[in-house]
C-alpha positions in Angstrom: -22.2 15.2 -1.6 -23.2 13.5 1.8 -22.2 9.7 2.0 -23.8 7.0 4.0 -21.1 5.4 5.6 -22.4 2.0 7.4 -21.0 1.5 11.5 -19.5 -1.7 11.6 -20.9 -4.3 13.7 -20.3 -4.3 17.4 -22.8 -7.3 18.4 -20.2 -9.5 16.0 -17.1 -7.6 17.7 -18.5 -8.5 20.9 -19.0 -12.1 19.9 -15.6 -12.1 18.9 -14.1 -10.7 21.7 -15.9 -13.5 23.7 -15.0 -16.4 21.6 -11.3 -15.0 21.8 -11.2 -15.0 25.5 -12.4 -18.6 25.5 -9.9 -19.8 23.0 -6.9 -22.5 24.5 -4.7 -19.6 25.7 -4.2 -17.2 28.4 -6.5 -14.0 28.1 -5.3 -11.5 25.7 -2.3 -13.4 25.2 -2.4 -13.2 21.4 -2.2 -9.5 21.9 -2.8 -7.1 18.8 -3.8 -10.4 16.7 -6.9 -10.5 19.1 -7.7 -6.6 18.1 -7.5 -7.2 14.4 -9.9 -10.6 14.9 -12.0 -8.4 16.4 -12.2 -5.6 14.1 -12.2 -7.7 11.3 -15.4 -9.8 12.8 -17.3 -6.3 13.6 -16.4 -5.5 9.6 -18.0 -8.7 8.1 -20.8 -8.8 10.6 -20.0 -12.4 11.8 -17.7 -14.7 13.7 -15.2 -15.6 12.5 -14.7 -13.3 9.7 -14.5 -14.2 6.0 -11.5 -15.2 4.4 -9.3 -12.6 2.9 -8.7 -14.4 -0.5 -9.2 -11.4 -2.8 -7.0 -8.8 -2.1 -6.2 -5.8 -4.3 -3.7 -3.1 -4.6 -4.6 -0.3 -6.7 -1.7 1.9 -7.8 -2.4 5.4 -8.6 0.3 7.2 -10.3 0.8 10.9 -10.9 3.4 13.5 -11.4 3.9 16.4 -9.6 5.1 20.1 -10.1 7.1 19.7 -7.1 9.2 16.7 -8.3 12.7 18.6 -8.1 12.4 17.9 -4.5 13.0 14.2 -4.9 16.4 12.5 -5.2 15.0 11.3 -8.7 13.7 12.8 -11.8 9.9 13.1 -12.3 10.5 10.5 -15.8 10.7 7.9 -13.2 7.0 8.1 -12.7 5.9 7.1 -16.2 9.1 4.5 -16.1 7.6 2.7 -13.4 4.1 2.5 -14.7 5.9 -0.1 -17.2 7.6 -1.7 -14.1 4.1 -2.4 -12.8 2.7 -3.7 -15.8 6.1 -5.9 -16.2 4.9 -7.4 -12.8 8.9 -6.1 -11.5 7.9 -3.3 -8.9 8.5 -4.0 -5.5 4.6 -4.4 -4.8 4.4 -6.4 -7.3 6.9 -8.9 -5.9 5.6 -8.6 -2.5 1.8 -8.4 -3.3 2.6 -12.1 -5.1 3.9 -13.7 -1.8 0.4 -12.5 -0.5 -1.6 -13.7 -3.1 -3.0 -10.1 -3.6 -3.7 -8.7 -7.0 -1.8 -5.5 -8.4 -3.5 -3.1 -10.7 -1.7 0.1 -11.8 -3.7 3.3 -13.1 -2.6 6.6 -14.7 -4.4 9.6 -12.9 -2.0 12.3 -13.8 1.1 10.9 -15.1 3.3 13.5 -17.5 3.1 11.6 -20.7 0.9 10.3 -23.1 0.7 7.0 -22.0 0.0 5.6 -26.0 1.8 2.3 -25.4 0.1 1.2 -22.3 -3.1 -0.6 -22.6 -6.4 1.7 -22.3 -7.7 0.5 -19.1 -4.7 2.0 -17.3 -5.4 5.3 -18.6 -9.1 5.2 -18.5 -9.4 7.3 -15.4 -7.1 10.0 -16.4 -7.6 13.5 -15.3 -5.0 15.5 -16.4 -0.7 15.3 -17.3 0.9 16.3 -14.0 0.1 19.0 -11.5 0.9 22.6 -10.5 4.0 23.5 -8.6 2.2 23.7 -5.3 4.6 26.5 -3.7 3.5 29.3 -6.6 0.4 28.1 -8.1 -2.9 25.5 -7.2 -2.0 22.0 -7.9 -5.5 21.5 -9.7 -7.5 23.6 -11.9 -11.1 24.3 -10.6 -13.5 21.3 -10.5 -10.4 18.5 -11.1 -10.3 17.6 -7.7 -13.9 16.5 -7.6 -13.6 14.8 -11.0 -10.6 13.0 -9.7 -12.2 12.0 -6.5 -15.2 10.9 -8.6 -12.9 8.5 -10.6 -11.7 7.3 -7.1 -15.4 6.0 -6.2 -15.6 4.4 -9.5 -12.4 2.8 -9.1 -13.4 1.2 -5.7 -16.2 0.1 -7.4 -14.9 -1.7 -10.0 -12.6 -3.5 -7.7 -15.5 -4.6 -5.0 -18.1 -5.6 -7.8 -15.0 -7.5 -8.8 -14.8 -9.6 -5.7 -12.5 -7.6 -3.6 -12.2 -8.4 0.2 -9.8 -6.2 1.0 -8.3 -3.0 -0.9 -4.7 -1.4 -0.5 -3.9 2.0 -2.1 -0.9 2.3 -3.4 1.2 4.9 -4.9 3.5 6.1 -7.6 4.6 9.6 -8.1 8.2 11.4 -7.6 7.5 14.3 -5.5 4.2 12.4 -3.6 6.0 13.2 -0.1 6.2 17.3 -0.5 2.5 17.5 -1.4 1.3 14.9 1.5 3.6 16.9 3.8 1.6 20.2 2.7 -1.7 18.6 2.6 -1.5 16.9 6.4 0.0 20.3 7.5 -3.1 22.3 6.1 -5.6 19.9 7.6 -3.8 19.5 10.8 -2.5 22.9 11.4 1.0 22.1 11.3 4.1 23.8 10.3 6.4 22.7 7.6 9.4 21.6 9.6 7.2 19.0 11.6 5.7 17.5 8.5 8.7 17.0 5.8 11.0 14.1 6.0 13.6 12.9 3.5 11.4 10.8 1.1 13.3 9.1 -1.2 16.4 9.9 0.7 17.5 13.2 -0.1 20.1 15.2 2.2 19.6 18.0 4.7 20.2 20.8 2.2 17.2 18.9 0.2 15.2 18.9 3.1 15.6 22.2 3.7 14.6 23.0 0.3 11.5 20.8 0.6 10.4 22.4 3.9 11.0 25.9 2.3 8.5 24.7 -0.7 6.2 23.6 2.0 6.2 26.7 4.0 5.6 28.9 0.7 2.7 26.4 -0.5 1.2 26.7 2.9 1.4 30.4 2.7 0.1 30.7 -0.7 -2.8 28.3 0.1 -3.5 30.3 3.3 -6.3 28.8 5.7 -8.1 26.3 3.6 -10.9 24.5 5.0 -13.1 22.5 2.6 -11.2 19.4 1.9 -11.4 19.7 -2.1 -10.1 23.0 -1.9 -6.6 21.5 0.2 -6.9 19.2 -2.8 -7.4 21.8 -5.1 -4.5 23.9 -3.7 -2.1 21.6 -2.2 -2.8 18.1 -3.8 -2.6 16.2 -6.6 -5.0 14.5 -8.8 -4.2 11.2 -7.8 -4.4 12.1 -4.1 -7.7 12.9 -4.5 -8.7 9.7 -6.5 -7.2 7.9 -3.9 -9.8 9.8 -1.1 -12.1 9.0 -3.3 -11.2 5.0 -3.3 -10.9 5.1 0.7 -14.4 6.7 1.0 -16.4 4.1 -1.4 -14.5 1.3 0.4 -16.1 2.5 3.6 -19.7 2.8 1.6 -19.5 -0.3 0.6 -18.3 -2.0 3.9 -15.3 -3.3 2.3 -12.0 -3.2 4.4 -8.7 -0.9 3.5 -5.2 -1.5 4.8 -3.7 1.8 4.1 -0.1 1.8 3.2 2.3 5.0 4.0 2.5 8.4 3.9 0.6 9.1 0.5 -2.5 7.0 1.7 -2.3 8.7 5.0 -2.8 12.1 3.9 -5.6 11.2 1.6 -7.1 9.1 4.4 -7.1 12.4 6.3 -8.8 14.1 3.4 -11.4 11.6 2.9 -12.2 11.6 6.7 -13.1 15.1 6.2 -15.3 14.4 3.4 -16.8 11.5 4.6 -16.6 11.3 8.6 -16.8 7.9 10.1 -15.2 6.3 6.7 -12.0 5.9 9.1 -13.9 2.8 10.7 -13.0 0.9 7.4 -9.7 1.5 7.7 -6.4 0.0 9.2 -3.0 0.9 8.9 -0.6 -1.3 7.5 2.7 0.0 8.2 4.5 3.1 9.7 6.6 5.1 7.4 9.7 6.9 8.1 7.8 9.8 6.9 6.7 12.3 9.5 3.4 13.3 8.1 2.1 9.5 8.1 2.7 9.9 11.7 0.4 13.1 12.4 -2.1 11.6 10.0 -2.5 8.1 11.4 -2.6 10.0 15.0 -5.4 12.3 13.7 -7.4 9.3 12.4 -7.1 7.0 15.6 -5.2 4.2 13.5 -2.3 2.4 14.9 0.1 0.8 12.2 0.3 -2.9 12.2 3.8 -3.6 11.1 6.9 -1.1 11.5 9.8 -1.9 9.2 11.1 1.1 8.8 9.9 1.1 4.6 9.8 4.3 2.8 8.8 2.7 -0.6 5.4 3.7 -1.2 3.5 1.7 -4.0 1.5 -0.1 -1.3 4.1 -2.5 -0.3 4.2 -1.9 3.4 0.5 -2.4 3.6 0.9 -5.8 1.3 3.2 -7.4 4.5 0.4 -6.9 6.8 -2.1 -9.2 4.8 -0.5 -12.6 6.4 -1.1 -10.9 10.0 -4.6 -9.9 9.0 -5.0 -13.7 7.9 -3.4 -14.9 11.0 -6.4 -13.0 13.1 -9.0 -14.6 11.3 -7.2 -17.9 11.4 -7.2 -17.7 15.3 -10.9 -17.0 15.6 -12.1 -19.8 13.0 -9.5 -22.7 14.2 -8.3 -22.4 17.8 -9.9 -24.8 20.1 -11.9 -23.8 23.3 -10.8 -24.2 26.7 -14.5 -25.3 27.4 -14.1 -28.0 25.0 -10.7 -29.6 26.6 -11.3 -32.7 28.0 
């Protein structure tokens, strides 16, 4: 499925850098803010960039067959969907401060979800996923189905007026499948990419490494990105990849969150080369697989706060920084105008 990815406006970026150099400040003195301002100008094709008034976080929820690797039972995933709906999750609180909206979607939670609004389960693909050390995560065709749901979800948000998209995640066992996917795509070994996730001890991490090693050995040398998602990923990871690709197709900037969106972005870039031009890394996760994914994508995190919550919580912290970058271009005076 070929995707037409637009190229950010190089002329707008150049014009932004020219204006930045002419502002009432020493050259380059605003550091990364200047790079972000120029990036936003290229994405919007105008100097200054448009305001980032409508920021949307979409949390892709799902369970994983390897959830025994976490410090928490898999039942937490379903419970957390209700917490998101009540507006009491970490990302809900932090997004509220940034003026961002949060939407949670059940892509593959292992419950019936009969008591939640129908729109939460409208894009559900399956209940849970396979234990990747002994079986494929998804059945044949489910990765593409979930990916197509992600395309549609991005369209829904963009058609609703989104200026900036943030992919969030919720799913006990997330970091294990992300480590396996990143290792598979980049040709790394389990020991390099496996972290402590929700806070497991060294014995727990050793078990996690063994699971990822077994999953990589079982899957073998997989090249096709949908085959990677099928063997080692999940429906929510595939949906997130689709979400990222469609945002790029539509020319809408994305702030990636942590390890989950990093792994999804790596696969999304394999499906739609060039899509990464429309993504920024919101923050640096403590999980090692995110660092490998971002390096491969050529993305430098905006913030480094030692966060490992997920949900989109790190990326929303970078929204004020992006708004500050835009404000510099929009509102600072020019040296040429000084009396």
